[in-house]
SELOFI-285170 format. One record per residue (C-alpha): x, y, z. Coordinates in nm, 4 decimals. Example, Ala and Ser with C-alpha at 12.3 -4.5 7.8 and 13.67 -1.06 7.14 Angstrom:
BEGIN
> px,py,pz
> 1.2300,-0.4500,0.7800
> 1.3670,-0.1060,0.7140
***
This chain:
BEGIN
> px,py,pz
> 0.0000,0.0000,0.0000
> 0.1441,0.3384,-0.0956
> 0.1449,0.6201,0.1559
> -0.0882,0.8108,-0.0748
> -0.3642,0.5602,0.0013
> -0.3224,0.5787,0.3803
> -0.5537,0.8311,0.5473
> -0.3892,1.1522,0.6725
> -0.5207,1.1014,1.0255
> -0.3508,0.7642,1.0409
> -0.0150,0.8992,0.9174
> -0.0324,1.1662,1.1876
> -0.1307,0.9096,1.4503
> 0.1507,0.6733,1.3511
> 0.4005,0.9585,1.3740
> 0.3019,1.0117,1.7397
> 0.3007,0.6432,1.8347
> 0.5962,0.4352,1.9602
> 0.7912,0.3115,1.6580
> 1.0742,0.1182,1.8157
> 0.9802,-0.2399,1.7272
> 1.3016,-0.4438,1.6934
> 1.2948,-0.6336,1.3643
> 1.6181,-0.8256,1.4327
> 1.6375,-0.9010,1.8068
> 1.9682,-1.0604,1.9002
> 2.0721,-1.2971,2.1772
> 2.4316,-1.2965,2.3035
> 2.6502,-1.5997,2.2610
> 2.8153,-1.7202,2.5786
> 3.1372,-1.5519,2.6840
> 3.4280,-1.6491,2.4624
> 3.2165,-1.8062,2.1873
> 3.2508,-1.6502,1.8429
> 3.0819,-1.6614,1.5047
> 3.2880,-1.8366,1.2364
> 3.2592,-1.7324,0.8721
> 3.3994,-1.7868,0.5251
> 3.7263,-1.9723,0.4951
> 3.7701,-1.9513,0.8735
> 3.4873,-2.1926,0.9435
> 3.6062,-2.4491,0.6881
> 3.9633,-2.4270,0.8177
> 3.8236,-2.5016,1.1622
> 3.6502,-2.8108,1.0237
> 3.9599,-2.9330,0.8405
> 4.1952,-2.8810,1.1352
> 3.9560,-3.0503,1.3778
> 3.9097,-3.3466,1.1427
> 4.2852,-3.3887,1.0926
> 4.3507,-3.3737,1.4657
> 4.0875,-3.6347,1.5453
> 4.1714,-3.8641,1.2548
> 4.5364,-3.9005,1.3532
> 4.6977,-4.1439,1.1106
> 4.3725,-4.2175,0.9287
> 4.2262,-4.0212,0.6383
> 3.9790,-3.7669,0.7876
> 3.6037,-3.8153,0.7435
> 3.3623,-3.5216,0.7735
> 2.9825,-3.5292,0.7406
> 2.7785,-3.2199,0.6582
> 2.4194,-3.3162,0.7277
> 2.1584,-3.0821,0.5806
> 1.8067,-2.9791,0.6718
> 1.5752,-3.0283,0.3700
> 1.5627,-2.6904,0.1968
> 1.9376,-2.6343,0.2069
> 2.0766,-2.6089,-0.1482
> 2.3032,-2.9137,-0.1412
> 2.4599,-2.8447,-0.4813
> 2.5570,-2.4915,-0.3779
> 2.6929,-2.6167,-0.0470
> 2.8892,-2.8914,-0.2223
> 3.0537,-2.6290,-0.4426
> 3.1675,-2.4334,-0.1383
> 3.3003,-2.7498,0.0283
> 3.4830,-2.8571,-0.2858
> 3.6591,-2.5206,-0.3013
> 3.7471,-2.5375,0.0683
> 3.8846,-2.8944,0.0531
> 4.0670,-2.9447,-0.2779
> 4.1895,-3.3000,-0.3145
> 3.9235,-3.4415,-0.0807
> 3.6614,-3.6803,-0.2105
> 3.3084,-3.5370,-0.1950
> 3.0197,-3.7833,-0.1580
> 2.6511,-3.6922,-0.1964
> 2.4673,-3.9278,0.0404
> 2.1383,-3.8534,-0.1337
> 2.2539,-4.0696,-0.4245
> 2.1694,-4.3678,-0.2001
> 1.8132,-4.2455,-0.1340
> 1.5118,-4.4271,-0.2735
> 1.3830,-4.3045,-0.6117
> 1.1549,-4.0093,-0.5524
> 0.8699,-4.1987,-0.7244
> 0.8964,-4.4683,-0.4572
> 0.8961,-4.2075,-0.1814
> 0.5907,-4.0471,-0.3422
> 0.4052,-4.3777,-0.3128
> 0.5108,-4.4140,0.0518
> 0.3847,-4.0720,0.1546
> 0.0806,-4.0404,-0.0735
> -0.1727,-4.1447,0.1967
> -0.0391,-3.8694,0.4233
> -0.0476,-3.5983,0.1577
> -0.4050,-3.6684,0.0364
> -0.5564,-3.4889,-0.2618
> -0.6413,-3.1778,-0.0616
> -0.4530,-2.8627,-0.1555
> -0.3829,-2.7652,0.2073
> -0.4343,-3.0467,0.4566
> -0.2552,-3.3779,0.4958
> -0.1955,-3.6156,0.7860
> 0.0885,-3.6100,1.0349
> 0.3536,-3.8708,0.9612
> 0.5999,-4.0695,1.1690
> 0.8625,-4.1602,0.9123
> 1.2267,-4.1817,1.0124
> 1.4940,-4.0770,0.7652
> 1.6391,-4.4262,0.7024
> 1.3003,-4.5224,0.5517
> 1.3761,-4.2812,0.2642
> 1.7066,-4.4540,0.1872
> 1.7961,-4.7808,0.0188
> 1.9317,-4.9821,0.3124
> 2.1701,-5.1884,0.1000
> 2.3169,-4.8895,-0.0820
> 2.3559,-4.6943,0.2407
> 2.5263,-4.9905,0.4072
> 2.7603,-5.0361,0.1119
> 2.8544,-4.6678,0.1240
> 2.9272,-4.6950,0.4953
> 3.1529,-4.9961,0.4382
> 3.3354,-4.8138,0.1590
> 3.3890,-4.5059,0.3776
> 3.5286,-4.7154,0.6612
> 3.8091,-4.8291,0.4251
> 3.8813,-4.4827,0.2864
> 4.2359,-4.4011,0.1759
> 4.1766,-4.0304,0.1061
> 4.0007,-3.7576,0.3077
> 3.6231,-3.7569,0.2513
> 3.3324,-3.5154,0.3049
> 2.9828,-3.6646,0.2946
> 2.7101,-3.4068,0.2309
> 2.3283,-3.4096,0.2147
> 2.0209,-3.4746,0.4236
> 2.1139,-3.7921,0.6097
> 2.4920,-3.7677,0.5659
> 2.5370,-3.8846,0.9258
> 2.3527,-4.2085,0.8430
> 2.6356,-4.3149,0.6141
> 2.9180,-4.2330,0.8550
> 2.8315,-4.2902,1.2205
> 3.2060,-4.2825,1.3051
> 3.2788,-3.9501,1.1325
> 3.5599,-3.7404,1.2766
> 3.3566,-3.4185,1.2459
> 2.9791,-3.3717,1.2286
> 2.8398,-3.0490,1.0794
> 2.4722,-2.9552,1.0564
> 2.3691,-2.7145,0.7793
> 2.0528,-2.5677,0.9299
> 1.7795,-2.3360,0.8051
> 1.4636,-2.1742,0.9437
> 1.1332,-2.2893,0.7998
> 1.0277,-1.9380,0.7057
> 1.3313,-1.9136,0.4767
> 1.2370,-2.2500,0.3259
> 0.8864,-2.1193,0.2520
> 1.0252,-1.8105,0.0784
> 1.2489,-2.0291,-0.1350
> 0.9612,-2.2594,-0.2252
> 0.7490,-1.9632,-0.3304
> 1.0383,-1.8536,-0.5523
> 1.0461,-2.1930,-0.7228
> 1.2567,-2.4215,-0.5057
> 1.1239,-2.7796,-0.5120
> 1.0771,-3.0156,-0.2218
> 1.3536,-3.2610,-0.1361
> 1.4704,-3.4418,-0.4511
> 1.1455,-3.3493,-0.6308
> 1.0853,-3.1879,-0.9678
> 0.7947,-2.9779,-0.8404
> 0.9479,-2.6316,-0.8454
> 0.6538,-2.4896,-1.0400
> 0.3912,-2.6534,-0.8205
> 0.1421,-2.4582,-0.6102
> 0.3397,-2.3349,-0.3039
> 0.0587,-2.4547,-0.0759
> 0.1166,-2.8120,-0.1925
> 0.4935,-2.7796,-0.1489
> 0.4378,-2.6439,0.2006
> 0.2029,-2.9345,0.2748
> 0.4686,-3.1894,0.1803
> 0.7189,-3.0078,0.4003
> 0.4850,-2.9629,0.6956
> 0.3424,-3.3131,0.7148
> 0.6386,-3.5213,0.5954
> 0.9788,-3.3613,0.5427
> 0.9999,-3.1371,0.8490
> 0.8671,-3.4046,1.0850
> 1.1204,-3.6546,0.9551
> 1.4012,-3.3984,0.9579
> 1.3365,-3.2983,1.3187
> 1.3481,-3.6586,1.4348
> 1.6800,-3.6973,1.2577
> 1.8146,-3.3640,1.3837
> 1.7488,-3.4595,1.7460
> 1.9825,-3.7583,1.7076
> 2.2638,-3.5215,1.6050
> 2.2476,-3.2422,1.8634
> 2.4912,-3.3919,2.1145
> 2.7333,-3.5005,1.8370
> 2.7521,-3.1707,1.6509
> 3.0927,-3.0097,1.6083
> 2.9653,-2.7193,1.3981
> 2.6258,-2.5665,1.3209
> 2.6048,-2.3828,0.9898
> 2.3590,-2.0983,0.9243
> 2.2597,-2.1300,0.5569
> 1.9676,-1.8848,0.5589
> 2.1685,-1.6463,0.3395
> 2.3060,-1.9279,0.1242
> 2.6109,-2.1509,0.1522
> 2.8568,-1.8935,0.0165
> 2.7683,-1.6404,0.2891
> 2.7148,-1.8966,0.5647
> 2.8253,-1.8334,0.9211
> 2.8626,-2.0920,1.1953
> 2.9237,-2.1642,1.5605
> 3.0818,-2.4682,1.7155
> 2.8587,-2.7437,1.8459
> 2.9678,-2.6632,2.2014
> 2.8797,-2.2951,2.1521
> 2.5449,-2.3990,2.0030
> 2.4572,-2.6117,2.3054
> 2.5744,-2.3439,2.5503
> 2.3770,-2.0728,2.3697
> 2.0530,-2.2706,2.3759
> 2.0980,-2.3708,2.7396
> 2.1513,-2.0042,2.8319
> 1.8555,-1.8878,2.6212
> 1.6334,-2.1351,2.8067
> 1.7093,-1.9471,3.1297
> 1.6523,-1.5821,3.0314
> 1.3880,-1.3689,2.8558
> 1.4262,-1.3535,2.4787
> 1.2553,-1.2681,2.1520
> 1.2357,-1.4544,1.8256
> 1.3110,-1.2916,1.4908
> 0.9684,-1.1860,1.3593
> 0.8633,-1.2305,0.9996
> 0.5937,-1.0580,0.7988
> 0.3723,-1.1797,0.5182
> 0.1363,-0.9947,0.2819
> -0.2230,-1.1061,0.2395
> -0.5347,-1.0133,0.0478
> -0.6968,-0.8583,0.3539
> -0.3803,-0.6847,0.4787
> -0.3755,-0.3297,0.6122
> -0.1306,-0.0491,0.6805
> -0.0712,-0.0733,1.0557
> 0.2313,-0.3032,1.0419
> 0.3964,-0.1144,0.7561
> 0.3657,0.2285,0.9116
> 0.4148,0.1413,1.2782
> 0.7115,-0.0908,1.2253
> 0.8693,0.0969,0.9303
> 0.8609,-0.2132,0.7138
> 0.9896,-0.2191,0.3571
> 0.7324,-0.2001,0.0818
> 0.5875,-0.5364,-0.0162
> 0.3804,-0.6698,-0.3016
> 0.0445,-0.6382,-0.1327
> -0.0317,-0.5126,0.2154
> 0.1195,-0.6863,0.5162
> -0.1404,-0.9083,0.6783
> 0.0580,-1.1039,0.9368
> 0.3414,-1.0535,1.1802
> 0.4532,-1.3877,1.3195
> 0.6406,-1.2934,1.6353
> 0.6160,-1.6162,1.8337
> 0.5877,-1.9304,1.6216
> 0.9029,-2.1241,1.7146
> 0.8344,-2.3896,1.4509
> 0.9064,-2.1263,1.1843
> 1.0747,-1.8281,1.3522
> 1.4474,-1.8105,1.4120
> 1.6857,-1.7079,1.6887
> 1.9630,-1.4633,1.6088
> 2.2865,-1.5015,1.8062
> 2.5667,-1.2447,1.8065
> 2.9212,-1.2495,1.9432
> 2.9297,-0.8698,1.9654
> 3.1708,-0.8287,1.6742
> 2.9061,-0.7491,1.4154
> 2.8593,-1.1044,1.2937
> 2.5517,-1.3159,1.3601
> 2.4364,-1.6720,1.3247
> 2.0650,-1.7315,1.2662
> 1.9232,-2.0681,1.3692
> 1.5758,-2.2214,1.3819
> 1.4017,-2.1404,1.7104
> 1.2745,-2.4965,1.6996
> 1.6268,-2.6111,1.7895
> 1.5731,-2.4546,2.1330
> 1.2396,-2.6339,2.1763
> 1.3893,-2.9690,2.0771
> 1.7108,-2.9394,2.2788
> 1.5951,-2.7544,2.5921
> 1.2248,-2.8345,2.6373
> 1.2343,-2.8690,3.0156
> 1.4064,-2.5355,3.0760
> 1.1830,-2.3640,2.8218
> 0.8425,-2.5191,2.8887
> 0.8769,-2.6474,3.2432
> 0.8391,-3.0037,3.3640
> 0.4598,-3.0075,3.3691
> 0.4097,-2.8506,3.0268
> 0.6773,-3.0815,2.8845
> 0.4955,-3.3787,3.0361
> 0.1757,-3.2673,2.8620
> 0.3069,-3.1584,2.5194
> 0.6520,-3.3120,2.4823
> 0.9123,-3.1058,2.2971
> 0.6526,-2.8821,2.1347
> 0.5872,-2.5118,2.1945
> 0.2139,-2.4921,2.2696
> 0.1422,-2.1155,2.2576
> 0.1439,-1.8920,1.9506
> 0.1301,-1.5102,1.9340
> 0.0910,-1.3252,1.6038
> -0.0465,-0.9955,1.4758
> -0.3257,-0.9717,1.2175
> -0.3496,-0.6389,1.0354
> -0.6802,-0.5415,0.8725
> -0.6358,-0.1666,0.9370
> -0.7582,-0.0136,0.6130
> -0.7738,-0.3648,0.4669
> -1.0531,-0.6226,0.4562
> -1.2231,-0.8815,0.6708
> -1.0390,-1.2017,0.7492
> -1.1956,-1.5127,0.5999
> -1.4988,-1.6379,0.7929
> -1.3647,-1.9558,0.9508
> -1.3806,-2.2263,1.2137
> -1.1133,-2.4422,1.3755
> -1.1481,-2.8195,1.4250
> -1.2484,-2.9779,1.7524
> -0.9734,-3.1739,1.9271
> -1.1320,-3.5117,1.8558
> -1.1729,-3.4206,1.4884
> -0.8147,-3.2985,1.4396
> -0.6849,-3.6145,1.6057
> -0.8946,-3.8480,1.3926
> -0.8701,-3.6658,1.0594
> -0.5160,-3.5252,1.0681
> -0.3245,-3.7009,1.3467
> -0.2599,-3.3811,1.5428
> -0.2450,-3.4028,1.9225
> -0.4439,-3.0859,1.9973
> -0.6249,-2.8118,1.8115
> -0.6111,-2.4387,1.7507
> -0.8155,-2.2822,2.0250
> -0.7506,-1.9103,2.0121
> -0.8492,-1.5585,2.1077
> -0.8450,-1.2087,1.9592
> -0.6877,-0.9343,2.1684
> -0.7642,-0.5977,2.0071
> -0.4353,-0.4131,2.0146
> -0.5688,-0.1281,1.8032
> -0.8760,-0.0443,1.5942
> -1.0655,0.2275,1.4161
> -1.4079,0.3431,1.5251
> -1.6822,0.1165,1.3940
> -1.4656,-0.1957,1.3688
> -1.6234,-0.5319,1.4577
> -1.5456,-0.8969,1.5073
> -1.7656,-1.1750,1.3743
> -1.8180,-1.4317,1.6490
> -2.0650,-1.7163,1.6854
> -2.3996,-1.7757,1.5185
> -2.7000,-1.5529,1.5400
> -2.9982,-1.6930,1.7221
> -3.2002,-1.9042,1.4788
> -2.9156,-1.9631,1.2312
> -2.9422,-2.3353,1.1621
> -2.7141,-2.5678,0.9664
> -2.9399,-2.6221,0.6661
> -3.0118,-2.2586,0.5866
> -2.6583,-2.1417,0.6684
> -2.4856,-2.3996,0.4508
> -2.7257,-2.3533,0.1656
> -2.6259,-1.9861,0.1594
> -2.2550,-2.0739,0.1855
> -2.2766,-2.3253,-0.0989
> -2.4568,-2.0756,-0.3215
> -2.1931,-1.8110,-0.2514
> -1.9045,-2.0497,-0.3092
> -2.0615,-2.1607,-0.6357
> -2.0542,-1.8070,-0.7699
> -2.4044,-1.7033,-0.6704
> -2.4961,-1.4148,-0.4446
> -2.2454,-1.3220,-0.1731
> -2.2878,-1.4875,0.1632
> -2.4768,-1.2397,0.3890
> -2.2486,-1.3027,0.6876
> -2.4166,-1.0596,0.9262
> -2.7502,-1.2402,0.8746
> -2.6016,-1.5599,1.0156
> -2.3054,-1.4548,1.2325
> -2.3000,-1.2148,1.5295
> -2.1005,-0.8943,1.4987
> -1.9626,-0.7241,1.8082
> -1.8142,-0.3736,1.8121
> -1.4553,-0.3639,1.9338
> -1.2432,-0.1228,2.1346
> -0.8726,-0.1244,2.2128
> -0.7842,-0.3931,2.4690
> -1.1039,-0.5933,2.4249
> -1.0343,-0.9660,2.4382
> -1.2552,-1.2277,2.2686
> -1.2176,-1.5994,2.3399
> -1.2604,-1.8341,2.0422
> -1.2653,-2.2024,2.1396
> -1.2475,-2.4492,1.8516
> -1.5797,-2.5017,1.6783
> -1.6776,-2.1321,1.7006
> -1.7408,-1.9442,1.3742
> -1.5373,-1.6240,1.3718
> -1.3222,-1.3665,1.1959
> -1.1900,-1.0177,1.2523
> -1.3501,-0.7428,1.0537
> -1.1630,-0.4649,0.8768
> -0.9823,-0.1839,1.0582
> -0.8369,-0.3903,1.3421
> -0.4919,-0.4824,1.4641
> -0.5432,-0.8150,1.6398
> -0.2990,-0.9859,1.8712
> -0.3966,-1.3472,1.8146
> -0.3204,-1.5655,2.1153
> -0.3697,-1.9289,2.0333
> -0.2578,-2.2869,2.0545
> 0.0057,-2.3740,1.7981
> -0.1393,-2.6053,1.5230
> -0.2047,-2.2962,1.3182
> -0.2591,-2.4212,0.9633
> -0.5870,-2.5900,1.0586
> -0.8241,-2.3100,0.9644
> -1.1362,-2.4156,0.7758
> -1.2480,-2.1212,0.5642
> -1.6243,-2.0974,0.5207
> -1.6437,-1.7764,0.3188
> -1.3682,-1.5538,0.1846
> -1.5755,-1.2614,0.0603
> -1.5305,-1.3662,-0.3039
> -1.1549,-1.2993,-0.3103
> -0.8637,-1.4702,-0.4784
> -0.5155,-1.4972,-0.3284
> -0.2199,-1.2768,-0.4141
> -0.1171,-1.5524,-0.6566
> -0.4444,-1.5073,-0.8458
> -0.5755,-1.8481,-0.7398
> -0.8974,-1.8979,-0.5418
> -0.8256,-1.9200,-0.1705
> -0.9046,-2.2698,-0.0358
> -1.2472,-2.3069,0.1263
> -1.3397,-2.6218,0.3222
> -1.7150,-2.6316,0.3777
> -1.7209,-3.0071,0.4468
> -1.4626,-2.9779,0.7215
> -1.6399,-2.6732,0.8573
> -1.9777,-2.8476,0.8682
> -1.8270,-3.1275,1.0778
> -1.6947,-2.8869,1.3411
> -1.9281,-2.5888,1.3814
> -2.0924,-2.5899,1.7239
> -2.4416,-2.4700,1.6423
> -2.5416,-2.4187,2.0045
> -2.2937,-2.1318,2.0299
> -2.5531,-1.8736,1.9430
> -2.5860,-1.5098,2.0453
> -2.6830,-1.5816,2.4059
> -2.4050,-1.8372,2.4571
> -2.1413,-1.6142,2.2964
> -2.2320,-1.3119,2.5098
> -2.2279,-1.5213,2.8254
> -1.9040,-1.7067,2.7557
> -1.6729,-1.5321,2.5105
> -1.7298,-1.1557,2.5240
> -1.6192,-0.9111,2.7927
> -1.4918,-1.1698,3.0391
> -1.2537,-0.9683,3.2572
> -1.2005,-1.0548,3.6239
> -1.0160,-0.8090,3.8485
> -0.7613,-0.9986,4.0590
> -0.5498,-0.7184,4.2076
> -0.6047,-0.3435,4.2352
> -0.3168,-0.1418,4.3803
> -0.2027,0.2145,4.3029
> 0.0707,0.1100,4.0554
> -0.0464,-0.2390,3.9618
> -0.3742,-0.3813,3.8398
> -0.4007,-0.7482,3.7431
> -0.6894,-0.8949,3.5449
> -0.7822,-1.2339,3.4108
> -0.8971,-1.1834,3.0516
> -0.9576,-1.5415,2.9400
> -0.9553,-1.7768,2.7820
> -1.2686,-1.9905,2.7938
> -1.2629,-2.2996,3.0167
> -1.2583,-2.5202,2.7046
> -0.9155,-2.3759,2.6164
> -0.5881,-2.4650,2.7898
> -0.4311,-2.1172,2.7732
> -0.4598,-1.8807,3.0683
> -0.4180,-1.5058,3.0015
> -0.3529,-1.2380,3.2614
> -0.3197,-0.8663,3.1937
> -0.1111,-0.6343,3.4094
> -0.1311,-0.2555,3.4085
> 0.1692,-0.1090,3.5876
> 0.3310,0.2268,3.6507
> 0.6196,0.0988,3.8606
> 0.8075,-0.2244,3.9102
> 0.5927,-0.5359,3.9527
> 0.6974,-0.8843,4.0586
> 0.5965,-1.1874,3.8521
> 0.6936,-1.5544,3.8593
> 0.6786,-1.8256,3.5957
> 0.6016,-2.0743,3.8735
> 0.7750,-2.3396,3.6703
> 0.5856,-2.2956,3.3452
> 0.6315,-2.1124,3.0143
> 0.5244,-1.7460,2.9969
> 0.4596,-1.5702,2.6627
> 0.4028,-1.1947,2.6844
> 0.3275,-0.8927,2.4679
> 0.3659,-0.5274,2.5651
> 0.0179,-0.4058,2.4674
> 0.0548,-0.0517,2.6072
> 0.3469,0.1797,2.6767
> 0.6542,0.2718,2.4772
> 0.8972,0.0294,2.6400
> 0.9571,-0.1799,2.9492
> 1.2358,-0.3814,3.1066
> 1.2387,-0.7370,3.2330
> 1.4744,-0.7700,3.5273
> 1.5926,-1.0499,3.7535
> 1.5624,-0.9880,4.1287
> 1.8721,-1.2050,4.1764
> 2.0730,-1.0754,3.8811
> 2.0404,-1.4110,3.7026
> 2.0134,-1.2337,3.3656
> 2.0878,-0.8866,3.2326
> 1.7939,-0.6411,3.2102
> 1.5987,-0.7178,2.8943
> 1.4299,-0.4379,2.6979
> 1.0941,-0.4856,2.5242
> 0.9006,-0.2389,2.3129
> 0.5404,-0.1704,2.2242
> 0.3679,-0.4636,2.0465
> 0.6703,-0.6938,2.0821
> 0.6126,-1.0509,2.1912
> 0.8702,-1.1997,2.4242
> 0.9206,-1.5301,2.6005
> 1.0131,-1.5930,2.9624
> 1.1175,-1.9584,2.9971
> 0.9884,-2.1680,3.2843
> 1.3414,-2.1944,3.4278
> 1.3554,-1.8175,3.4935
> 1.1238,-1.8336,3.7959
> 1.0903,-1.4926,3.9609
> 1.1207,-1.1844,3.7393
> 1.0079,-0.8217,3.7457
> 0.8691,-0.5771,3.4926
> 0.9093,-0.2025,3.5038
> 0.8392,0.0836,3.2610
> 1.1521,0.2093,3.0874
> 1.0350,0.5626,3.1573
> 0.9601,0.6199,3.5280
> 0.5959,0.7023,3.5860
> 0.4779,0.5853,3.2425
> 0.1961,0.3319,3.2496
> 0.2482,0.0071,3.0625
> 0.0256,-0.2895,2.9915
> 0.1316,-0.6475,2.9296
> -0.0571,-0.9692,2.8627
> 0.0902,-1.2933,2.9940
> -0.0126,-1.6314,2.8517
> 0.0631,-1.9664,3.0142
> -0.0677,-2.3227,3.0117
> -0.3323,-2.3829,3.2751
> -0.2520,-2.6461,3.5323
> 0.1226,-2.6572,3.4654
> 0.2266,-2.4087,3.7352
> 0.4063,-2.5278,4.0454
> 0.1765,-2.4466,4.3400
> 0.2995,-2.1757,4.5761
> 0.3971,-2.2750,4.9276
***
């Protein structure tokens, strides 16, 4: 959206508002650890391999996350190690046609949704060929580098183990630009189908494999900018950095995506670069796809998937009780939805837990809520069914609209509620909902976030010119028709309980509904307030005030600055912490989300 199309009153308002959102938040590496780059990192690998090999010919494996450009990486390795033999382990993989047959039941014919898989990486390889390669490598007479996804499978006794890693958001951008899935020839395929293959098959398999490597890693390579410009840290530095991050407040690197209903709030408030289409989303806390940025203070960074922290340090991060419930999975998601000057979100519903388990193999569903961070006068949310709206009449109207007939008259069937800043609406799975235009929504939800069943998309097509997927059959199986106007007003709207009222601190419970596992508290504070994780994960967003600091009463971590609209994470291992406005006397507001029932009782 060009500035010419943004209303003057909004430009003036944005100029007065806090505009200090950190687009590249960094975490410090541990003392003495440094970022390796260029020829330096490959010299480190070669020297370490030679030292460990002794009289034998050195053997190095460079295992890759699917999405890493193996051919590009191989070229860099070949230049760094002239005279060494380079082996592509993926030459021992099964033919892609055979893999396609294996995974076809999980991918389904649907454009968006598949089924969760439990493949392990050796299942994608020809056991005999892999074994033969391993035997050949054990008798090597010259130095060897084995590269590719699964390189460690061929050389369990390697002298040096390197992981070439990459964040999933970067993989998605590459797929949209034409990169195929692993060993596929589908570069020109619909990006939604490529993402589906990654989400349900490749990433699940890759994470299982990656977890077997963490304790063996000698080097972790950041390939988000490509193999030529890669940086790295040692495996020991990697493990130290993640252990330290699991014991202090931190932020993930946010990413932004345009959408057909996008607005101008994110662009103007966060000073974002111009994009093709208006920004619709800011994903600020989705560890499956966000990254962590580590710096050694010298101006060089290494960017690694935030999921590595979840997989390697789940107890410190989540707490014992949340880990017992979810395993190594981050259960809470925060993101921003921008319809300010844009359009309505798609009218949608999320699957019930039993349905998502049976149909898709997911452990839990996407219960969520809308926290109104900002809005224009007259903005609304669509939430729940109007009294008297029954399945037959509602779906007849939806089918007609989807078939190209008259538009679906949403307000005839779905309640609309006016919104104000800091309103909070609970949305348990099975509830029809969407944000209307002219809102900036902080969406607080459970993590399985792709499971949105669109019912009506206001007759739009996507930015790619293709119709946006609508799933009326899935929606019909999950809509809870008893959630009518009376039920919605009594259960999901305006539920704020005052828990503490002191001169400089007011605490409120703002949801979510008892059917949802996330607890949300809101704190208004003008001075320093004391909080405690009580042994469970806290996810927070500064919803009011220019900036605040997170401090440790025991000095366990350095003061941590947060700014307006930033989401930040306080791991379970932190325990007691305090919040205070960065400017004395300024009032701030923060929402804190946690998992109900996973706190350690006081006393």
